[in-house]
C-alpha positions as CSV (number, residue, x, y, z in Angstrom):
1,X,185.7,234.8,93.4
2,X,183.8,231.7,92.9
3,X,186.7,229.3,92.0
4,X,188.9,230.4,95.2
5,X,185.8,228.2,97.6
6,X,185.8,225.4,95.1
7,X,189.5,225.1,94.9
8,X,189.4,225.1,98.7
9,X,187.0,222.5,98.7
10,X,188.6,220.3,96.2
11,X,192.2,220.5,98.4
12,X,190.3,219.6,101.8
13,X,188.4,216.7,99.8
14,X,191.8,215.9,98.5
15,X,193.2,216.0,102.2
16,X,190.5,214.1,103.8
17,X,190.9,211.3,101.1
18,X,194.6,211.0,101.9
19,X,194.2,210.7,105.8
20,X,191.7,208.5,105.5
21,X,193.5,206.4,103.1
22,X,196.5,206.8,105.4
23,X,194.0,205.1,108.3
24,X,193.2,202.2,106.8
25,X,196.5,201.5,106.0
26,X,198.3,201.6,109.3
27,X,195.9,198.8,110.5
28,X,196.8,196.7,107.3
29,X,200.3,196.8,107.7
30,X,200.2,196.1,111.0
31,X,198.2,193.1,110.8
32,X,200.5,192.0,107.7
33,X,203.8,192.3,109.9
34,X,202.0,190.3,112.5
35,X,201.3,187.4,109.6
36,X,204.1,187.8,108.1
37,X,206.7,187.0,110.3
38,X,207.2,186.1,113.7
39,X,208.2,188.3,116.8
40,X,211.9,189.3,117.2
41,X,213.4,186.7,119.5
42,X,216.7,187.8,122.4
43,X,220.3,186.8,121.8
44,X,221.8,183.9,123.6
45,X,221.5,180.3,124.6
46,X,218.4,177.9,123.0
47,X,216.4,178.4,126.3
48,X,217.2,182.1,126.6
49,X,215.9,182.8,123.2
50,X,212.1,181.9,124.2
51,X,209.5,184.0,124.9
52,X,208.9,184.3,128.5
53,X,205.2,183.4,129.6
54,X,202.8,185.5,129.3
55,X,201.4,187.5,132.0
56,X,198.2,186.1,132.3
57,X,199.8,182.7,133.4
58,X,199.2,181.7,136.9
59,X,203.0,181.1,137.7
60,X,206.3,181.6,136.4
61,X,208.9,179.0,135.3
62,X,211.5,178.5,132.7
63,X,210.3,179.6,129.3
64,X,211.9,175.9,127.5
65,X,209.1,174.4,129.3
66,X,206.3,175.9,127.3
67,X,206.5,174.4,124.1
68,X,207.1,170.4,123.1
69,X,209.4,169.7,120.2
70,X,211.3,172.1,118.0
71,X,210.8,171.2,113.9
72,X,213.1,168.5,112.3
73,X,212.4,167.8,109.1
74,X,214.6,164.9,109.7
75,X,211.7,162.1,109.0
76,X,209.3,160.2,111.0
77,X,211.8,158.7,112.9
78,X,212.8,161.7,115.2
79,X,210.4,162.9,118.0
80,X,213.1,165.5,118.8
81,X,215.4,167.8,117.6
82,X,218.3,166.9,115.4
83,X,220.0,169.9,115.8
84,X,219.7,170.7,119.8
85,X,219.6,166.6,121.5
86,X,220.3,169.3,124.7
87,X,216.8,170.9,124.4
88,X,214.2,169.4,126.6
89,X,210.9,168.3,126.0
90,X,208.0,169.6,128.2
91,X,208.9,169.5,131.6
92,X,206.6,170.2,134.4
93,X,206.6,170.7,138.1
94,X,204.1,168.4,139.9
95,X,203.1,171.8,141.6
96,X,201.9,173.4,138.8
97,X,199.8,170.6,136.5
98,X,197.0,172.1,137.0
99,X,198.3,175.7,135.5
100,X,197.2,177.6,132.5
101,X,199.3,177.9,129.8
102,X,199.7,180.0,126.6
103,X,201.0,178.6,123.5
104,X,204.5,179.4,122.8
105,X,206.6,178.9,119.6
106,X,208.9,175.8,119.4
107,X,212.3,175.9,121.1
108,X,214.8,177.5,119.2
109,X,212.5,179.0,117.0
110,X,213.4,182.1,114.5
111,X,212.2,185.4,113.7
112,X,210.8,185.5,110.7
113,X,209.7,182.8,108.0
114,X,213.0,181.1,107.3
115,X,213.9,178.6,110.1
116,X,216.3,176.6,109.1
117,X,217.9,175.3,105.6
118,X,220.1,171.2,105.9
119,X,222.9,170.5,103.9
120,X,223.4,166.7,104.2
121,X,225.8,164.0,102.4
122,X,225.9,160.1,103.4
123,X,228.1,157.6,102.2
124,X,227.6,153.7,102.5
125,X,230.8,152.1,101.1
126,X,230.2,149.4,98.3
127,X,232.8,147.1,99.9
128,X,232.7,143.5,98.3
129,X,232.7,144.2,94.6
130,X,230.7,140.9,94.0
131,X,228.1,141.3,96.7
132,X,228.7,145.3,98.1
133,X,226.3,148.3,97.1
134,X,227.3,151.7,97.5
135,X,224.9,154.6,98.0
136,X,225.7,158.4,98.4
137,X,223.1,160.2,99.2
138,X,222.8,164.3,98.6
139,X,220.1,165.7,100.9
140,X,218.7,169.8,100.7
141,X,215.9,171.0,102.8
142,X,214.5,173.8,104.3
143,X,212.2,175.0,107.2
144,X,209.6,177.5,106.9
145,X,207.4,178.6,109.8
146,X,203.8,180.6,108.7
147,X,201.3,181.6,111.3
148,X,198.4,179.3,111.8
149,X,196.0,181.2,113.6
150,X,198.5,183.0,116.0
151,X,202.7,183.5,115.5
152,X,203.1,181.3,118.7
153,X,201.7,178.4,117.0
154,X,203.1,178.2,113.6
155,X,202.5,175.8,110.6
156,X,206.1,174.3,109.9
157,X,206.2,173.5,105.9
158,X,209.3,171.9,105.0
159,X,210.5,171.4,101.3
160,X,212.6,168.3,100.6
161,X,215.0,167.1,98.3
162,X,217.0,163.6,98.4
163,X,219.2,162.4,95.8
164,X,220.5,158.6,96.1
165,X,223.3,157.6,93.8
166,X,224.1,153.9,93.6
167,X,226.8,151.5,92.4
168,X,227.0,148.0,93.1
169,X,227.1,144.9,91.3
170,X,225.6,144.1,87.6
171,X,223.2,141.7,88.7
172,X,221.0,144.4,91.1
173,X,218.8,145.9,88.7
174,X,218.3,149.3,90.1
175,X,218.6,152.4,88.1
176,X,221.8,154.5,89.2
177,X,220.2,157.4,90.8
178,X,216.7,157.3,93.0
179,X,215.1,160.2,94.3
180,X,212.7,161.8,97.3
181,X,211.1,164.7,97.0
182,X,208.2,166.0,99.7
183,X,206.5,169.1,101.1
184,X,206.0,167.8,104.9
185,X,203.4,170.2,106.6
186,X,203.9,169.8,110.6
187,X,201.6,171.4,113.5
188,X,202.8,171.3,117.6
189,X,200.5,171.6,120.1
190,X,200.6,171.7,123.5
191,X,197.2,170.5,124.3
192,X,197.5,170.8,128.0
193,X,200.4,171.3,130.5
194,X,201.1,167.3,130.3
195,X,200.2,166.5,126.9
196,X,202.1,167.8,123.8
197,X,200.6,166.9,120.1
198,X,202.9,166.5,117.0
199,X,201.2,165.8,113.5
200,X,202.9,165.7,110.1
201,X,201.7,165.0,106.5
202,X,204.2,165.1,103.6
203,X,203.0,164.7,100.0
204,X,206.1,162.8,98.5
205,X,207.5,161.5,95.2
206,X,209.6,158.3,95.6
207,X,210.8,157.3,92.2
208,X,214.0,157.3,89.6
209,X,212.4,160.4,87.3
210,X,211.3,157.4,85.1
211,X,208.5,155.9,86.4
212,X,205.7,157.8,87.4
213,X,203.3,155.1,88.3
214,X,200.9,154.7,91.0
215,X,203.5,153.6,93.5
216,X,205.8,156.8,92.8
217,X,203.6,158.9,94.7
218,X,202.9,158.4,98.3
219,X,201.3,160.7,101.5
220,X,203.4,160.1,104.4
221,X,203.1,160.9,107.8
222,X,202.8,161.0,111.6
223,X,201.2,161.3,114.6
224,X,202.7,161.6,118.3
225,X,202.1,162.2,121.8
226,X,204.3,163.0,124.4
227,X,203.4,162.8,128.2
228,X,205.3,164.3,130.7
229,X,205.1,161.5,133.6
230,X,207.8,164.2,135.7
231,X,210.5,166.5,135.6
232,X,212.9,163.5,134.3
233,X,210.7,161.3,132.7
234,X,208.8,161.2,129.3
235,X,206.4,159.1,127.7
236,X,206.2,159.0,123.7
237,X,203.5,157.4,121.7
238,X,202.3,157.0,118.1
239,X,202.5,155.9,114.4
240,X,204.3,157.1,111.4
241,X,202.7,156.1,107.7
242,X,205.5,155.7,105.6
243,X,203.4,153.8,103.2
244,X,206.9,151.1,102.1
245,X,205.9,147.8,100.6
246,X,207.6,146.5,103.7
247,X,206.6,148.9,106.6
248,X,203.3,150.5,105.8
249,X,202.6,151.8,109.3
250,X,205.6,151.8,111.9
251,X,204.8,151.9,115.7
252,X,206.7,155.0,117.1
253,X,207.1,155.1,120.9
254,X,209.1,154.8,123.6
255,X,210.9,156.9,127.1
256,X,212.8,159.9,127.1
257,X,215.1,160.2,130.4
258,X,216.9,163.3,131.3
259,X,218.4,163.1,134.5
260,X,220.5,166.4,133.9
261,X,221.6,168.7,131.3
262,X,224.3,166.8,130.2
263,X,222.5,163.5,129.8
264,X,219.6,162.3,128.1
265,X,218.4,158.9,127.2
266,X,215.9,158.3,124.3
267,X,214.4,154.9,124.4
268,X,212.3,155.0,121.6
269,X,211.7,153.1,118.6
270,X,212.4,153.4,115.6
271,X,215.3,155.5,116.7
272,X,216.9,155.2,119.8
273,X,219.7,157.5,121.0
274,X,222.0,158.2,124.3
275,X,223.1,161.4,124.5
276,X,226.1,163.4,126.3
277,X,227.6,167.0,126.6
278,X,230.8,166.9,126.9
279,X,232.0,170.0,126.2
280,X,229.9,173.5,127.1
281,X,231.6,175.8,125.4
282,X,231.5,179.7,125.3
283,X,229.9,180.1,121.6
284,X,229.0,176.0,121.3
285,X,228.1,173.0,123.0
286,X,229.7,169.6,121.7
287,X,227.6,166.1,122.1
288,X,228.2,162.8,121.5
289,X,226.0,160.2,121.0
290,X,224.7,156.6,120.1
291,X,222.1,155.8,118.3
292,X,220.3,153.2,115.7
293,X,218.6,153.8,112.9
294,X,215.8,152.0,110.4
295,X,216.4,153.0,106.7
296,X,215.7,152.6,103.7
297,X,212.4,153.7,101.3
298,X,210.1,151.6,98.8
299,X,210.8,153.6,94.9
300,X,209.0,153.5,92.0
301,X,211.3,152.7,88.7
302,X,211.7,151.6,85.1
303,X,213.3,148.2,84.9
304,X,216.1,147.4,82.7
305,X,213.9,145.5,80.3
306,X,211.6,148.4,80.3
307,X,208.5,147.5,82.7
308,X,207.5,149.4,85.7
309,X,208.3,148.1,88.9
310,X,208.5,148.9,92.7
311,X,212.3,148.5,94.7
312,X,212.5,148.8,98.3
313,X,216.0,148.9,99.9
314,X,216.5,148.5,103.7
315,X,219.1,148.2,106.3
316,X,219.8,148.7,109.8
317,X,222.5,151.4,111.3
318,X,224.3,151.3,114.2
319,X,225.8,155.2,114.6
320,X,228.3,157.2,116.9
321,X,228.0,160.6,116.1
322,X,229.7,164.1,117.5
323,X,227.3,167.3,117.3
324,X,228.4,171.0,117.5
325,X,225.5,173.2,118.4
326,X,226.0,177.0,118.0
327,X,224.5,179.7,120.4
328,X,224.0,181.5,116.8
329,X,221.6,179.0,115.8
330,X,224.2,176.9,113.4
331,X,224.4,173.3,113.8
332,X,226.8,170.5,112.6
333,X,227.2,166.8,112.9
334,X,229.3,164.1,111.9
335,X,228.5,160.1,112.0
336,X,230.3,157.0,111.6
337,X,228.3,153.8,111.6
338,X,227.9,150.5,110.7
339,X,225.2,149.4,108.5
340,X,224.1,145.9,108.8
341,X,220.5,143.2,107.7
342,X,220.4,145.2,104.2
343,X,218.1,143.4,101.2
344,X,216.8,144.9,98.1
345,X,213.0,143.2,96.9
346,X,210.9,143.6,93.8
347,X,207.2,144.2,93.8
348,X,207.4,141.8,90.6
349,X,208.5,138.9,92.7
350,X,211.9,139.1,90.8
351,X,214.4,137.5,93.4
352,X,215.7,139.9,95.9
353,X,219.5,140.6,96.8
354,X,221.0,140.9,99.9
355,X,223.9,143.4,100.0
356,X,226.9,143.0,102.2
357,X,227.2,144.9,105.5
358,X,229.3,148.1,105.2
359,X,230.4,151.3,107.1
360,X,228.5,154.2,106.6
361,X,229.6,158.2,106.9
362,X,227.2,161.4,107.3
363,X,228.2,164.8,107.4
364,X,225.4,167.5,108.2
365,X,225.2,171.4,108.4
366,X,222.3,173.3,109.5
367,X,222.3,177.3,109.5
């Protein structure tokens, strides 16, 4: 008889332990779900996919005005979204500049950690046999978003890999392949209703995978501010630290004019663009643009004689581009451009080489 109360007591203790364990796991699972993924986003065009302003906001206005710049991962020359040139920067109504805003996710942000994966291919034709130098670039990058304090203010992490295959005249002492490998950490903040900030740092490797000297590893980064002057005018200003032998620090800035939903003028150094939407389709928008670009980089290489050196390649580019931005979030672009002002220089003092001007083709797909 005494065994029955003891068995009952043991059963009740086990049940109580199970209930206590379940009560502890439910909040933990809820917290993990908030940390491991971003909130769901409704389907629709980029503006419609943004979360609505919080109820604590003093006013109501279009949700796309709550975030500054979507993730780019395209390099320090970008201060706009390479996937959607139509997406506006922070636009404010003059009567709303004293309102209090809660942070929102960057426009176009997806649910979950994985945001965008980009494949990019670039061809620079070799041209003249004696003075030409061809370059074939292959790039892969993925943008990941992790909550930083809150899910609405993510830390954007972009692993990046680029390979540059060279083809040129024999007198140019360069390896057949150069590599870019980096991991960018980027934070976007709307500091005030009229001031936004874009900060990024990227530990990187630039070499031929043979020379691992002091010049192979560099930490690049940028800091940009975006000031809203009016619903159609904005001012961008900041600096990009490239660490290149020919451009350690590069000023970034200029004016942005968005007269309407179909036109956008980015008079920004070092990548100005004029963009027009010529087709507002049912499932995708089509854009055409004219842009300029400052290209090249500095790489640690092993010379043919066996010693280590730093080689810097630079050029200037003018491109005519076509972009397709689908409502599903996928993005495609194709560019044809003219490349000029090309130069190869060495830190060792070896005479420089000026490749002849050439034509460029670029194709990109982002999902």
